[in-house]
N, C-alpha and C positions, 0 to 999 in steps of 0.2 A: 747258261741259257735260262731265261726265266721261265718258269713253268707253273703248273698249279692253277690256270685259270678256271673261269666258270664253265659250267655246261653250256654248250653252244644253243643259242636259239635255233630253231628250225634245223637241228642237228642230227636227225634221224641217219643219215647216211655216213657219219663220221664216228671214227673210233677214239679220238682223242679229244681232250678239252682245247678250248682255245688258250694259246699261250697268253701269259699275263701282258707282255709287250704288244702283242697284236690287239688285245682288248683295250688298252690304253690308246694305240694308235688309231684304230678305226672308230672308237666312240665317237658319237656327234652329239651327246646329250648337251654339252655345254653350249653348242651352238644351236640346237633347234628346241630348247626348252620353252622359248617364248612362243612357238607355235602349238602348244599344248591345246589353248581353247580352240584353235581352229581344226586341229586334229579331232577333237572330240565332237565338234559340230559337225565334222564330215562323217564321222563314224555313226553318230546318231541318225544323220539322214540316210547313210547306207543300210543301218539296220532296220530302219521303218520300211524301206524300200524292199529288202529281203522278206520282211514279213508280208508285206501286200502282195508280192509276186509269189508267195508260197514256195519260196526258195529254202527258207527255214521255218520251222514252226512258229506261229504268231505269238505263242507264248513265250518262247526264247527271245524273239525279237523285242518284246515288251521288257523282259527281264533285263534285256541288254541297254535298252534306252534308259530305263530307271537307273541301273547302275552307272552308266555314262554320266547321266545328270548328277549323281551323288558324286563322282570323282570331280566334275567341275566345280561343284561346291567346295569341296575339299580343296582344290586349287585355289578357289577364290579366298578361303580362310587362311591359306597359307600353311595347310596341314598335309599337303601331297608332297610325298619326298621321292625324288628321282633316284633310281639305283644305277650306278655306273655299269655294272655287269650285264644289265639288260640292253645295253648298246645304244638305244635312242628312245627318244619320248614315246614313239608309238608302241614299242615293245613294254615300255613302263606301264602305259594306260593299260593295255591288254593284259598285263600281269595283275595289275590291281583290281581289273574287272573281274579276273578269275577268282580272286580272294573274296570279291563281294557276292558274286552270284554262282559261282562254281563251274560246272562243266559247259554250260550254255554259252560262256564267254568264248569257247573256242569256235562257236559258229560266226562270230563276227567277220572274220576273215574270208569267209566264204564270198566267192565271186570278185575278189580284188587282191592285188599284189601291194606290197609295199612300194613298189615303182609307181603305180597310179594313186596310191594313197599319199605318198611324199609330194608328188607333183601337184595333186589337188591342195594339200595343206599350203604349200608355198605359194601358189596362186592366191588362195584366200588372204593369205597373209600380205602379200605383196599389194594387192587391191586395197587393203586398209592402209598400208604404207604410203601408197599413192595419195590417198585422201589426207594422211597427215602432213605429207610434204606440201600438198597443195594449199592446205590451210596454214602451214608456217610461211608460204611464200606470200600469201595474201597479207599475212600481218606485217611481213617485212615491207611489203610495198605500202600499206598503211602507214607505217613509220616513217618511211621515205616522204610520204605526203604531208605528214604531220610537220616534218621539218621544212619541207619546201614552202607550205602554206604559212608558216610562221615568219619565214624570211623571203616572202614573194618578191619584194622590192630590192633585194640585195644584189649588187652586181659583182662579177667576179671575171677574171679573165679566162676565156676558153683557151685550150691549148691544142697545138699539133706538135709532134716530135718532142713534147714536153716543153716547148717555147711557148711563150705567151703569144696569142695569134689575133683573136678578136674578142671584144666584150659580149658576155652573155649573162643572162639572169641565174643566180645560183638555184634558183627552182628549175630552171630548164636543165641544167646540168643534172640534177637529182631526178627529173623525169626520165632521163635517158637510161637510169637504172631501174627505173619502174617499168620501162618497156622491156628491158632484159628479163627481169623477173616474171613478167607477165607471159614472156615466150616461154620460160622455164615452167610455169603453171600448166601451159598447153601440153608441153611434152610429158607431164606426169599424167595428164589426162589420157593421152594417146598411150602410155605405158599401162595405165589401168585397163584400157580397151584391149590391148593385146593379151592381158592376162585373163580376160573374162570369159574363159571357156573351161568347163569341167572335163578333167580327163579321166574321172571315175567310170569304170567299165572297161578301160583298156586293159586291165590285167597288167602281166608283166611286159607284154609288148603286142600280143596276138588278139587281145579281146578276150572274152570270157565264155565258157559253154553253158550259160545259165541265162534265163529269160529276163535280163535285167531292165529295168526302166531308167536309162541314163539320163533322160530329158527331165524326169521328175525329180532325180537327185540333184541334177543342176538347178532347177528352179528352187528346190527347198534351201540350196545354198547361196541363192542369189545370183547365180552365174547367168550370162546373157544366152548361152548356148553350150553345146559339147563339142569336144575336139573331133575332127573329121576322120583322123587316122590314128590307130592305136599305137603303131611304133613311133610316130612323131610325139604322140602325146606323151610317152614317158621319157623320151630323148630330149624334149624340147626345154631350153632354158633361155631362149632368146628374150622372154619377158623380162627375165631378171636383168640381162644385159641392157634392156630398154631402161629400166629402172636405175641402175647404176650409171648409165649414160647421161640420163637426165640429171641425177644428182651430180655428176662430175661437171657438167656444164654449168649446173647453177652455182657450184663452188668455184668455178672459174670466174663467173660474175660477180661473186661475194669477194674473191680475191682481188679482183679489179677495183671494187669499191673500197676495200681495206686499204689497199696501196694508197689511194687517194686520201684516205682518212689519216693514214700515217703522214704523208706528206703535209696535208693541209693543217695537222696540229702542230708541225715543226715550226720552230723561230723562223726559218727561212721563208716560209708561206705565211704562217700565222693567221689564216683564214677562219679556224676554228678552235675551240677549246673544248676538251673532252671532259665529261663529268669525273669527278673524283672517284666516284663509286666504280668506274669502269676503267681505271688507269692504275698503275703501280709506280713504286719508288725504287730508286736504285739502292745497293746494299753498300755503296761507298759514296755516291755523289747525291748530297741532300737535296739540291735543287732539281733533280730530275723527276719528269712525270711521263711515265713510258706508256705508249699505246699497246699494252700487250694484247687486249681483246682482237684489235684489228690484225696485230701481228700473227696470233694464232690462228685467226681465221684464214689468213692468207697461207700459212704454213700448212694447215690441215686440209687444204686442197689437195695436196700430194697423197694424202690417204685415199681418197675417193676416185682420183685418176689412177692410183695404183690398184685399187679394186677392180676398176674397169678393165685394166689389162689383165689382170689375174682371171677374171671371168671369161674374157676373150680366148685367153690361151687354154683355159679348162675345156672350152668346147672345140678349140682347134684340133682337128685330126681325129675327132672321138668318133668311133664306129657306132652305128646304130645297133641295138637302141640303148638300154640303160646301161651305165657303167659307174663304178663306185666313184670316180672322179667327179661326179655330179653331186657328191657330198660337200664339195668345196664350194657350192654355189651360195649357201647361206651366210657364212662368214662375211663373204664379200658384200652379200646384200645387207646384212645387219649393220656392219661397220659404216656402209655407205650412208644408210638412213640415220644411225645415230650420230654421225659426224655432222651431217648435213642439218637435222633438227635442232641439235644443240648449238650450231653455229648462227643459224637463222633466229632461234629464239633470243640468245644474248644480244645480237645486233639490233633486233627490232625493240628490245628494252633500251639498249643504249642511244640510238639515233634521236629520238625525240628530246633528250636531254642535253644534246650539244648546243654549245653556245657559238653563234656565228658573228664574227667582226665585220659588220658591215662596211665601216671606213677603209679598214686594210683591204678588203675586196675591191672596193672602188679605187684605192689607190693603185693597186697592182692592175687592174683592168685598163687604167688610163695609161699606165707605162709602156715602154719598150715599143712605142710607135704603133699601138694596137688599132687606131684609126686610119692607118694608110690605106687599107682597102677602101675605106668610105670616101676617101679623096679620089682614088682611082674611079669608083663608081660615080662620084660626082662629075668627073670629066666625061665619062661614058654617057651620062644623061644629057651632057652639053654636046654631045655627037662625036666624041673621039673614040676611035676603035679602042677596044680595052688593052690590047697588045701595047698600044702607044701610050695609054693612060697608065698602064703598068709601069713602063719605062720611065715615064716622066715623074710619077710619084716616087719611084725608087731613087731618082737623082736628088728629089727634095728630101728624102729620108737620109741620105748620105750627107747632104748639107747639114741637116740638123744634128746629126750625130757627131759630124766633125766638130761642131760647136757647142756641144752638150745641149741644145736646145730641146724641148718638147715640139711637136708639130705645131701646136696652137700658138707658139710664139715665132714662127717662120714668118716674116713679113709678106705682104701681099706682092709687092713687087717682085720678091724672090720667087713665090710661087708662079707668078706670071712669066718670070724669065725661062722657066721650065715647061710651063704650058699656058699660052695666053688666054685660054678659055677660063681659068680661074677668075672669080670675082669676089666681090665682098662677102657674099652669103657663105663661100667655102669657109671662112672663118668662124662661122656658127656650128660648124660640124663638131659634136660632142658625143660623149657616151649616151646621153638620152636618146639624141637623134640616131645615132648608130643602131640602138636596140629597136626604135620605132621603125626604122627602115626595114627590118627583116619580118615584115609583116605578110608572111605566107604561111600556109598550113605546116605545122611542125617547126616553124620558126621561133626565134627567142624574143620577139616583140611582146611587150607586157600583156596585151590583149590577147595574144595567140597562147601564151603561157597560162594566163588566168583559165582560159577555156580548157586548155589540156589538163590542169588541174582537176577541173570540174568534172571533166569526162572520166579521167582516171578513178577518182574518187567514187562516182556513179557505178563504174565498172567493177570496182573492188567491193562495193557494198552489195551489189547485186550477186556476186559470185560468194559472198561471205553469208547470205541470208541462210537461215533465219537470225544470224547474229548480227544484222545490221545496225541494232540499236546499241552497240557496244559503246562504253564511254572511251573517247579518245583523249590520250595525253597530248598536250600541246608543248611545242618545244620551245626552249628558252632563247630569247633574242638579247643580243648584249648591245 
């Protein structure tokens, strides 16, 4: 058995050192090191409050604040070294503080527990993470708009069941993703709100027997308020589930977009060409140009979805209040954030550089009898019930299909044989008229799409303020 571990932190009642295997198994330094700035900020606010409330001597509070500020500077310079035997980032900070200011450092932990300390740190971190995710989503939406605006007259087939269905504008299709990512942006705003309460002052679970000013600490740390129940405050990780859930759904939307980029860049579709800088070659086939960025974005969705399941299972059946299981919250949170942000960043860089083949899109949009619905709608406007119009046009499609004809080459007398209401103007139905006819809010009519592009850009610019003046890359058009 491995022995010879370090002396236990908080180990007054123990007679043995911690086993080295236990040290390694329970250590969280690798996971929570990135929260060090938040831990120090929370400790500074806590120390100042302790001094103001005369819970500890003011001179000790001032020394603690100076010492913590010095540690933060060391961290910023890359000089702060974490010691694994000290278990977590919080103990590392306190140990370094003792080295800097002596015995006064021992007063910092007055009126708090690691339970409310950790809960506060991770809430602060997650609020920042929500801001980073929201900004990355806005950048991705802007990239989609750049690509859409550069190709706003391009037509493509819209699909249902992955079968060509009706003509749509390429920009209209991209705007569907803008809407998805706008909803994701809202979800991160909600997740941030759910984290925006300070648990400090909750202690281990029952509150603290000191005259602490929880509201003042919360205000100093930028929280909107304080938690209402000390037990829930230290046991709650719902806000982390909220973040990972928002990240998982955003990655699902990314995966849907990635799948279409893979399809569209294939020879079978050939709607787009990916930039060489965002594609890779084959180790054996010289002609290959592989959409690895899109494929990895699609694949990494599983990491975040898996993290969501892990976070939910961590909480399932967990008795109140704090349990060490909750240490597993941060790996899931951090991986979800890292995967999401890196994926959004690379896609936002790639999208404006995609080349769109307008001619191929138009050819595909006109194929496979995609104007059949327009013929049915024509008959409806002439007075025929839609069910009958649908049946008549279905027979026309079968006639054309049997003879290898496009709908535009079916003779008028044949059209009239299946529905006498057909007239010469039915032969004028084409892609352009089909698009124009969808002139309803949210439709693919050119003027509606142009208005939607303007509205989306205005919304994104407003949400991105004060960075609205950023230079925008324009997508290439072929």
